[in-house]
N, C-alpha and C positions, 0 to 999 in steps of 0.2 A: 504494499499500500504506500506508494511513493508520495502521493499527494494527500495531505490530511485536511486541506482547506475544504470547509463545508461538510465534513464528515460529522457524525453524531457519536459521541463517546459516553458510555456509562462508566462511572467510577464509584465503587463502594468504599465505605470507610473514608469518605472524602472530607470529613470535618477537621482532620488534623494529619500531621506526619506525612507519610508517603502519599496518601490519597489526596491530600490538599495540594502537595507539590506537583503531583501528576495532573490534577485538574488545571493548574496554572500553566504547566508546560504544554498541555494539549490546546488550551485556549490561545496561547501564543502562536500555535501552528494553525489556528483557524477552525478548530473543532467546536461545534455546539456541544453542550454538556448536560447530562442528566446525573446529578450528584445525589448519592444516597448515604445516609448515616443513621444509626439507631438513635442518635441524639440530634434531633432536627435543629436545635438551637446552635449547635456547633457549625452548621452550614452557613449561618448568617454572615459571619465575618468573611468567609470564603467568597460568598456571592458579592459582598461589597468590594473585595479586591478584584474580582473578575469584571467589574464594571469598566475597568480600564480597557477591556478588549471587546471588540464589536461582535460578540457571539451570543447566541441564545443559551440561557441557563435555566434549568428547572431543578428543583430540590424535592427530595423524597425521603420521608421518614420510614426506614425499612430495617427490620431485623433480619439479617441474611440467614439466620438459623431457622427462621419460620418458613416452612414450605409454602403455606398458603399466601403469605405476604410476597414471597419471591415469585410465585406463580402469577400473581396479579401485577407485579412490577413492570414487566414488558408493556402491558396495555397502558399503564400510566405514562411510560416513556413515549410510546407511539402517539398517545393523545397530545403530547406536547411537541413532539419533533417529527412525527410521521414515519420515521425510519430509525435504524440503528446500525452502526458499522463496527464499533469497537466496544468491547466489554473488558474492564479492568477489575478483576475480582481481588480486591486489596484488603478488605476488612479482616482484622485479626486481633487475637487476644493471647494472653500468656498466663500460665499458672506456675508458680514456683513452689514445689513440694516434692519430697521423696515419695516414691510410688507407694510404699507401705502405708503412709498416712494421707496420701492423695485421695480425696473423696471421689467416689464414682460420679456424684452429681457435678463436681467441678470438671471431671474428665469429660462428661457428656456435654457440658456447657461449652468447653473449649472446642471439642470436635465439631459441635454443631455450627460454630462460627467459622473456624479455620478450614474445615474440610467440607462439610455439607453446604456451607455458604458458597464455596467455589463450585461444587457440583450443581447446586440449584442455579447459580448464575449462568453456567454453561448450558444446562438442560433447557431452561426456559427462554433464553435469548437465542439459542442456536437456530431455531426455525426462522427467526426474523433476520439473522445474519445471512442465512441462505437466500433470502429474498432480496438482499441488497446486492449491489454490483460487486462488492468485495467486502471482506470482514476480517476481524482479528480479535482473538481472545488472549488476554494476559492474566496469568494466575500467579499470585505471590506465594512462593515457597520460602526458602531461607537457606543460609549456610547450614542450619540445623536439619536441612533435608539431606545433608551429606553424612552426618555422624550424630551419635547420641551423646547427650550431656546429662550429668547428674542433676536431679530435681526438675528435669524437663521431659519426662516420659510422654506426657500428653502433647506438649508442643512439638517435640520431635516426631512423634507418631503422626501428627496432623501434617507436618511439613514434608515428611517422607511420602505420605499418602498423596498430597498435592503434586509432588514431583512425579510419582508414578502415573497418577491419573492424567496429568497434563501430557506426559510423553506418549501415553497410549492414545489420547484424544488427537494429538498432532498426527500420529501415524494413520488414524482413521480418516482424518480430514485432508490428508495429503492430496494435492491436485484439485481440491474443491473450490479454491479461491478464498478459503478461510484459513488464515494463519493462526498458530497457537504457540505461545511462549511461556516458559516457566522462568520466573525471576528469583534469584537466590541472593538476597541482600545479606551482607555481613552485619557488623555493628553499625546501626544507623541512629542518628540523633533524633529519636522520637520519645514519647512518653509511655511506650508499651510496658516497660519494666515498672514504672511508677504506678501504672494502672493494673498491674498483675494481681491476681488472687494469690495469696500466700499464707503461710503460717509463721508463728513466732520463732519456731525452731530452725528456720532457714539461716539463722545466724547473720542477719544483715545482708543477705544475698541481694535482695531487691535494691537496697540503698547503694551497695557497691556497684551493682550492675548498671544502675541509672547514672551513677557518677562516671563510670567508664564510658558509657554512651555519650554523655555530655562533653567529656573531655577529648575523647579519641574517635568518636563515631563519625562515619561519613554523613554528609549532609543529605537530607531526603531529596533535595533538588537534584543530586547526582543520580539517585535511583530513578527519578522522573525522567531525566534526560536519557537514561539507558532504556527506559520503557518506550519512549518515543522512537528511539533508534531501532529497537527491536520490532516495533510495529512497521516502520518504514522498510525494514530489510528482512522481515519474517525470520527472526532469529529463534532457534529452538530453545536454547538455554542461555541465560544471561547471569553472570556473577557480578556483584557490585561490592567494591571495597576490597582492600588488600587481604583482610582476614578471610573473606569468602574464597578468593583465589588460593590462598595458602592452604586452608583446610581441605579444599577440594583436591589439590595436588598431593598433600600428605596422605590423605585417605586412599587415593589411587595408588600411591607409591608403596605403602605398607599398611593396609587397613588393620591388621592384627596389632601391630606395634602402636599405631595411633590410638586405637581403642583402649589399649593397656595404659597409655600415658594419660588419656582423658579420665580413665577410671581412678587413677591415683590422685586426681584432683577432687575426689568426692568430699573430702574433709573441708575443702575450701567452699563448698556449696551447702554445707550444713546437712549433708545426706549421710 
């Protein structure tokens, strides 16, 4: 999809972080936008910023884990924009907890958003993408889709699942005119750690993790730029940030050794 001018893009989790940055990046390229977030109020400041660009913008309060809401979402987008070309399944959450004490309710909550939200976004928008002249799906995985980390069983499970699902979907849609990309960000300066569900015995993991993100993380605008490039060039898999590249290479080089080294860090994660 070389030309994004006049295309309609759906972005979930658009109220902050990578979703917000992606909305701004696509608006600069001339895309009309359908922005979704479970927190409708968070979309207000994004819309104000987007007034700088001459593109149509609609906002939608959507819980991506709710199948009924996601099934109705495409009709709401079509009512505003008539068509859709790009879907960015970005919404995501995190839980910091050792598996033994990780509640099944929190596990289900995270999988509902991080994985089923992606599946629903693809399933319900795909028929409309097929009716467009061309289309593209972007699914947010993570560098934690390459390896497992202590206290992140649910998050890693969801990101591995997104990776596998996306690669399979890309293979199915090859030659159809619909591109599919998996994005694997490393440490990004967002508030996902701050907003994580956690327990007291994680030993300050969330605070340390958020501090590291703020100090050393890649800017979300960098992820957004990579997303736009992936759409234009139909990239299969995109890594963002030096830590994403490094962990991918190390896992490929010696997965057993890498997993052993990560396992030795469990004390640092309160597990």
